[in-house]
C-alpha positions as CSV (number, residue, x, y, z in Angstrom):
1,X,67.3,110.4,-25.8
2,X,65.8,112.8,-28.4
3,X,65.8,111.7,-32.0
4,X,68.6,114.2,-33.0
5,X,70.8,113.2,-30.1
6,X,71.7,109.7,-31.4
7,X,75.5,109.5,-32.2
8,X,76.4,109.7,-35.9
9,X,78.8,107.4,-37.6
10,X,82.0,109.1,-36.7
11,X,80.8,109.7,-33.1
12,X,80.1,106.0,-32.8
13,X,83.6,105.2,-34.0
14,X,85.1,107.6,-31.5
15,X,82.9,106.1,-28.7
16,X,84.0,102.6,-29.6
17,X,87.7,103.6,-29.6
18,X,87.2,105.1,-26.1
19,X,85.5,101.9,-25.0
20,X,88.3,99.8,-26.4
21,X,91.1,101.9,-24.8
22,X,89.5,101.9,-21.3
23,X,91.7,103.9,-18.9
24,X,94.1,104.8,-21.7
25,X,91.6,106.8,-23.7
26,X,93.0,110.2,-24.5
27,X,93.1,112.1,-27.8
28,X,96.1,110.7,-29.6
29,X,95.4,107.2,-28.5
30,X,91.8,107.5,-29.7
31,X,93.1,108.8,-33.1
32,X,95.6,105.9,-33.3
33,X,93.0,103.3,-32.5
34,X,90.7,104.7,-35.2
35,X,93.4,104.6,-37.7
36,X,94.5,101.0,-36.7
37,X,91.0,99.6,-36.9
38,X,89.4,101.5,-39.7
39,X,92.3,102.8,-41.8
40,X,91.0,106.3,-41.6
41,X,93.6,109.0,-41.2
42,X,91.7,111.5,-39.1
43,X,93.1,114.7,-37.7
44,X,93.6,115.1,-33.9
45,X,91.4,118.2,-34.3
46,X,88.5,116.1,-35.6
47,X,88.9,113.7,-32.7
48,X,88.9,116.4,-30.0
49,X,86.0,118.3,-31.7
50,X,84.0,115.0,-31.6
51,X,85.0,114.2,-28.0
52,X,84.0,117.8,-26.9
53,X,80.6,117.3,-28.7
54,X,80.1,113.9,-27.1
55,X,80.9,115.4,-23.7
56,X,78.3,118.2,-24.3
57,X,75.8,115.4,-25.2
58,X,76.6,113.6,-21.9
59,X,78.1,110.6,-23.7
60,X,81.6,110.9,-22.4
61,X,83.1,112.3,-19.3
62,X,86.7,113.6,-19.0
63,X,89.3,114.0,-16.3
64,X,92.8,115.3,-16.3
65,X,95.8,113.1,-15.6
66,X,99.0,114.1,-14.0
67,X,101.1,116.8,-15.7
68,X,104.3,115.3,-17.2
69,X,107.6,116.7,-18.2
70,X,107.5,115.0,-21.6
71,X,104.3,117.0,-22.4
72,X,105.9,120.3,-21.3
73,X,104.1,120.2,-17.9
74,X,100.7,119.6,-19.5
75,X,98.3,116.9,-18.3
76,X,96.5,114.4,-20.6
77,X,92.8,114.6,-20.8
78,X,91.3,111.2,-20.4
79,X,87.8,110.1,-21.5
80,X,85.3,107.4,-20.5
81,X,81.9,106.5,-21.7
82,X,78.8,107.3,-19.7
83,X,75.9,104.9,-19.4
84,X,74.0,107.0,-22.0
85,X,76.7,106.3,-24.5
86,X,76.7,102.5,-23.8
87,X,72.9,102.5,-24.2
88,X,73.2,104.4,-27.5
89,X,75.8,102.1,-28.9
90,X,73.8,99.0,-27.9
91,X,70.7,100.5,-29.6
92,X,72.7,101.4,-32.8
93,X,74.1,97.8,-32.9
94,X,70.7,96.2,-32.4
95,X,69.2,98.4,-35.1
96,X,72.0,97.6,-37.6
97,X,71.8,93.9,-36.8
98,X,68.0,94.0,-37.4
99,X,68.4,95.8,-40.7
100,X,71.1,93.4,-41.9
101,X,69.2,90.2,-40.8
102,X,68.5,88.0,-43.8
103,X,70.6,90.0,-46.3
104,X,73.4,88.3,-48.2
105,X,76.9,89.2,-47.5
106,X,78.7,91.0,-49.0
107,X,76.0,93.5,-49.7
108,X,75.3,95.0,-53.1
109,X,74.3,92.2,-55.4
110,X,74.0,93.6,-58.9
111,X,75.0,97.2,-59.3
């Protein structure tokens, strides 16, 4: 992976939401999971823009579910992580753990 291709903070949060949701990972559920776990009130547009960007990077793949009446005949677009995304998340976690090793918690000390 090229240096500039590493997922940013919000991309990592979206990837982790997709991972947590498994087969139920579609836009609104991803948005809800992010809000539940982080308290962030993100727009559905931000979630879909990020999912589209991650798909272009090869970090998520999408598939369409069945069309439903409750959605006006539209199908849900489901997402899943690729191996590249899993590797990137594992690298990011290892890097963060290494940087935090030996530091007191909570961080900040004297400000």
